[in-house]
N, C-alpha and C positions, 0 to 999 in steps of 0.2 A: 569536256562537254558531254552531256548525256541526252538521249532521246528515247522515249518509250515507243516501241513499235509493236502493236498488239500486246502480247503478254510480256515480251522481252524488253530489256533495257540495253541500248547500245551506247557504249562509252567510246569517245575518240578524242584525239588531239589533232591540231592542224597548225600549219605554219605558212606564212606568206600569202600572196594573192596572185591571181592570174589564171592560167589554164589549170583546171582541177585534175589532180592526180590522186586517185584512191589506191592505197597500197595495203594489201592483205597479207598478214603474216602466216606462218606455218602452224602446225598443231603443237600443243603443249607449251606455248610461250604466250606473249602478249604483244601489243603494238610496238613495244620498245625495240624488239629485234629488227623488224623491217624498217622502223624509223631510223635507227642508227645506220643501217646499210644504205638507205636511199638518201638521207641527208648528206652523207659523205660523198655522193657521186652526182647528184642532180643540182643544177643551178639554184641558188638561193633566191633569185628574183625571177619574176615572170610566171611562177608556178605556185598554185595553192596545193600544198601537200597535206593529204588527209589520211590519218592512220587510225582506223577503228580497231578495238579489241573484238575479235571474233567471239561468237556466242560460247559461253562456258569458259572463257579465258579472260585474263585481266579483270576488268571491272564490268564486263558485259555479262548479262544473264542469258539463260537459254530456255526460259519458261515458255511452254507451248510448242517447242520445236522437237520434232521426232526423227528427222533425217536430214541429210545434207541438202536435198532439194528445198526443204523448208528454210535452211540457212541462205540458199541462193535467193529465194523470194524475199527474205528479210533484207538482204543486201541491195536488191533492186529498190525496195521501199526506202532504205536508208539513202541511197543515191538520189532518189526523187526528192527526199526531204532536205537535201543540201541546197536546193534552189539554184544550182549552178548549171543546169542543163546537162548534156552528155559529158561524160568524164573519160579520162584515160585510166586504165586499170593495170596495176602491177600486182603480181602474186608470186609469193615464194612457197614452194613445196605444196602443202595442202591449200594454201591461199591461191596458188595458180590453178588448181582444180576448180575451186569455187569461182574464180574469175572466168574460166572457160564456160561455166554454167551460166553466169550472169550474161556473158556476151551472146550465148545461144538463146536464152530465154527472154532477154530484154535487149535486143540489139539496138533499140532506140536510145539507150542510155550509155552505150560504150563506143567511144571513138577509136580506141586502139588498145592493144594488149601487150604487156611484157610478162612473159612466163619464165620464171627463174627456178631451175631445178624442179620442174613440174612433176608432181605425182599424178596418177590417174586411177582408174578403177582397179587396176592391178599393175604391179611392176614386173618386168621381164628382163632377162639378161643383165642382172645386177652384178657388178663386180664385187669381189671381196673387199672388205675395209682394209685399206693399206695406207699407213702413214708415209707421206712423201717427204716431209721435213720435220725434224725434231731438234729444236735448239735446246741446249742444256739448261738455259735459264728460263724457259717458258713457264714452268710450274711455279716460279717465284711469285707470279701474279695471282696464284690460286690458293685457296684453302685446300687442305688434303682431301676433304670430303667432295670437292669439286673435280678432282682429277678424272674420275671414271666417266662422268658425263662429258667432259671436254674430250677425252680420248675417243669416246663413242661417236661424237658428232664431227669433230674436226680431223682432217688429214694433214693440215699444215699447223704445226705446233711451234708458235713463236710467242714472244711476250705480247705482241700486238694482237694476235688472235686470241690469246688467253684473256686479255683485257676485254675484248669484245664479248667473249663468252661470259666472263664474270659480271660485267656491267649491264649487258643488254639481253642475254639469254636467261641466265639463272633467275633474275628477279621475277620474270613472268612465269617461270616454271613452278613457282610456289603458289600461284593463284588459280590453278586449274581446278574446275569443277569436274572431277573424274566421273561422277554419276551422269552428269549431263552429256559429257563427251561420249560415254559409253552408249547412251541412248541414241544420240545423233549418228554416231559412227556405225551403229547396227544397221542403219539405212545409208550405207556408204555411197552407193552409186549416184553420180550426178548426171542429170539429163544435159548432155552437151550437144544435143541436136544431131542432125544428119547433114545439114547444109554447111557451106564454107563461111568463114567470117571474113568480110571484105576489107576490114580496116588494117592499118599498119600494125605489124606485130613483130616482136623480137622474142626468140626462144633461146635461152642460155642454159646449158647443162654442164655438169662437171664430169670429166672422164673417169674420175675416181669416186663417183657418187654411189655409195653402197646402199642407199635408200631407194632412190628413183632410177638410178642408172642414167644412161644417155641414149640408148637405142629407141626407147619409146618417144623421147623428145624429138628425135630425128623424124620419126614417122608422122609427127604432127604437121609437118610441112604440107601434106596433102589437104589438111583441113584449113590451112591458113595460107592462101596463095600469095599474100603480100608480107610474108614473114622472112626475116633474116634469122639464120641459125648459127650459133657458135657453140662448139664443144671445147671446153677449156681443160687442157692438160694440167695435171698437178693441182686439181681442185676437186672437192667432194661436195656433199650436200650443203655444207656451210660456205659454198662458193662466194656468196655475197659479202662474207667477211674475209675470206682467204685471198681473193683476187680483185679487190676494188679498182685497181689500176686498169684492169681489163674490162670490168663491168661499166665503168664510167663512159668510155667512148661508144660502147654498144648501146647504152641507154641514150646517150647524146644523139647518136644517129637516128634512133627511133623517134625521139622528140622532134628532130629536124623534119623527118618525114611527116609527122603529124602536123607540123606547122605549115607544110606545103600543100596539105589536103584542100 
């Protein structure tokens, strides 16, 4: 599906019906990465799962957008256009930063937040990239040209994580509008406000995350007084693919808390 919002076109896919969940992917990919991760761990019934391509990625354009706050405004307008009322927001990496901005600037449209490996204005105390598991047959799933990207992103190297990378990360990486992202990222800082967000929140970080680390995620508790926090050992920035068996109950508990509101 597509919708024009001012000068930009937003493309998205969705599945199911019920409580709306809008899931935002990270930088340099498209909706297929977060779609694969969330579809694997969220119940298939009772939830309307909505996966937009962020501007300049996938099939979404970035015309008229000059900074990340413009993207946040666009996402608020996109949510309004869904006609579903307030939504729950899931964000991975860059998508989590944008989700925080939407919750701060448009609290009327956000019921709850799930922040997975969240990046922020800057990352501090980031550990070195260290592979914690490397199965000998993991690379059997990949073309030789894909090895370097897989090595850089994942710290758990198995045939299952290699398939996730090949099928759901690589395709979107070929559709990036580098000029548009350069323009938007030049205005990187997102207005995340100064007040606390009162809705149910879950924050999940990887102990081995060499992109966002985990220390900054822990400090977010002060801004989200109804947040559960989990730091997952033996997981990196690709935590959503590396440890789905741990992500599932964390998101399940978050959805239960939303249902009780």
